[in-house]
C-alpha positions as CSV (number, residue, x, y, z in Angstrom):
1,X,32.0,10.1,148.6
2,X,33.1,8.8,145.2
3,X,29.5,8.2,144.2
4,X,28.7,11.9,144.8
5,X,31.6,13.0,142.6
6,X,30.5,10.7,139.8
7,X,26.9,12.1,140.0
8,X,28.1,15.7,139.9
9,X,30.4,14.9,136.9
10,X,27.5,13.2,135.1
11,X,25.1,16.1,135.7
12,X,27.8,18.6,134.5
13,X,27.7,17.0,131.0
14,X,24.3,18.4,130.2
15,X,24.2,20.0,126.8
16,X,27.4,18.4,125.5
17,X,25.5,16.4,122.8
18,X,24.1,19.6,121.5
19,X,27.5,21.2,121.3
20,X,29.0,18.1,119.5
21,X,26.1,18.2,117.0
22,X,26.6,21.8,116.3
23,X,30.3,21.2,115.6
24,X,29.9,18.1,113.4
25,X,26.8,19.3,111.4
26,X,28.8,21.5,109.0
27,X,31.2,18.8,108.2
28,X,28.4,16.4,107.4
29,X,26.7,18.9,105.2
30,X,29.9,19.6,103.3
31,X,30.4,15.9,102.8
32,X,26.8,15.6,101.5
33,X,27.4,18.5,99.1
34,X,30.6,17.0,97.8
35,X,28.9,13.6,97.1
36,X,26.1,15.4,95.3
37,X,28.5,17.3,93.1
38,X,30.4,14.1,92.1
39,X,27.1,12.4,91.3
40,X,25.9,15.4,89.3
41,X,29.1,15.4,87.3
42,X,28.6,11.7,86.3
43,X,25.0,12.2,85.3
44,X,25.8,15.4,83.4
45,X,28.5,13.6,81.4
46,X,26.2,10.8,80.6
47,X,23.5,13.2,79.3
48,X,25.9,15.1,77.2
49,X,27.4,11.9,75.7
50,X,23.9,10.6,74.9
51,X,23.1,13.9,73.1
52,X,26.4,13.7,71.1
53,X,25.5,10.2,70.0
54,X,22.1,11.3,68.9
55,X,23.5,14.2,66.9
56,X,26.1,12.0,65.3
57,X,23.5,9.4,64.3
58,X,21.3,12.1,62.8
59,X,24.2,13.5,60.8
60,X,25.2,10.0,59.6
61,X,21.6,9.3,58.5
62,X,21.7,12.2,56.1
63,X,24.7,10.9,54.2
64,X,24.5,8.8,51.0
65,X,27.4,6.4,51.5
66,X,28.7,4.4,54.5
67,X,32.1,6.1,54.4
68,X,30.5,9.6,54.3
69,X,28.1,8.5,57.2
70,X,31.1,7.4,59.3
71,X,33.0,10.6,58.6
72,X,29.9,12.8,59.4
73,X,29.2,10.8,62.6
74,X,32.8,11.3,63.9
75,X,33.0,15.0,63.1
76,X,29.5,15.7,64.5
77,X,30.2,13.7,67.7
78,X,33.6,15.5,68.2
79,X,32.0,18.9,67.7
80,X,29.1,18.1,70.0
81,X,31.4,16.9,72.8
82,X,33.5,20.1,72.4
83,X,30.5,22.3,72.4
84,X,29.1,20.6,75.5
85,X,32.5,21.1,77.2
86,X,32.9,17.4,77.9
87,X,36.6,16.6,78.1
88,X,37.2,13.1,76.9
89,X,40.6,11.5,77.1
90,X,40.0,8.8,74.6
91,X,36.9,9.5,72.5
92,X,35.9,6.9,69.8
93,X,33.0,7.0,67.4
94,X,31.8,4.0,65.4
95,X,29.0,4.1,62.9
96,X,27.5,1.2,61.1
97,X,25.0,1.5,58.2
98,X,24.3,0.2,54.7
99,X,23.2,3.7,53.7
100,X,20.2,2.3,51.8
101,X,16.8,3.9,52.3
102,X,14.8,2.3,55.1
103,X,17.9,0.9,56.8
104,X,19.2,2.1,60.2
105,X,22.3,4.0,61.2
106,X,23.8,3.0,64.5
107,X,26.4,5.2,66.1
108,X,28.3,4.4,69.3
109,X,30.3,7.0,71.2
110,X,32.8,6.0,73.9
111,X,34.5,8.6,76.1
112,X,36.8,8.3,79.1
113,X,35.8,11.2,81.5
114,X,38.2,12.5,84.1
115,X,36.3,13.5,87.2
116,X,39.3,15.2,88.8
117,X,39.0,18.3,86.6
118,X,35.4,19.0,87.7
119,X,36.1,19.6,91.4
120,X,38.5,21.8,93.4
121,X,39.2,18.8,95.8
122,X,40.0,16.5,92.9
123,X,38.3,13.2,92.7
124,X,40.8,10.6,91.6
125,X,40.0,8.3,88.7
126,X,38.2,8.2,85.4
127,X,35.2,6.5,84.0
128,X,34.6,5.2,80.5
129,X,31.1,6.1,79.4
130,X,29.4,4.9,76.2
131,X,26.3,5.9,74.4
132,X,24.5,4.4,71.4
133,X,21.9,6.1,69.2
134,X,20.2,5.0,66.0
135,X,18.3,6.8,63.2
136,X,16.3,5.4,60.3
137,X,17.4,6.6,56.9
138,X,14.5,8.2,55.0
139,X,12.8,5.6,52.7
140,X,11.9,8.2,50.1
141,X,15.1,10.0,49.7
142,X,16.8,10.0,46.3
143,X,19.7,7.7,45.5
144,X,23.1,8.7,44.4
145,X,23.7,8.7,40.7
146,X,25.0,5.5,39.1
147,X,28.3,7.1,38.3
148,X,28.9,7.9,42.0
149,X,28.4,11.6,41.7
């Protein structure tokens, strides 16, 4: 008698796996979309930071003195990050060059990105990203006057 009851109960469970799958599938899809958005935010921030470093290196390579190159790199990187709408908590720009024709300008941009501002749910934490770009100073450009004009 007990065996008959167990068999009936077992047969009555037909289709329950399908119902459970229908109920859990939207949750899994939402989780997948959430992860994709977080990954996209990180990749997008990295690309924008690389672009800002490249723009800063190009601007620094056009300057005639190391001090002017450093100033141009910092202002260009700050402007590029603002234009790209990349919010950095602690942005730092360093440029190194001898400013002589044929040498290289190397610019490094460091940025601490807050991922919580990108999503409605708020991902806790920040990540410090860095990008480095280099440009060659034109070999045939004219030199500044001897008086420093």
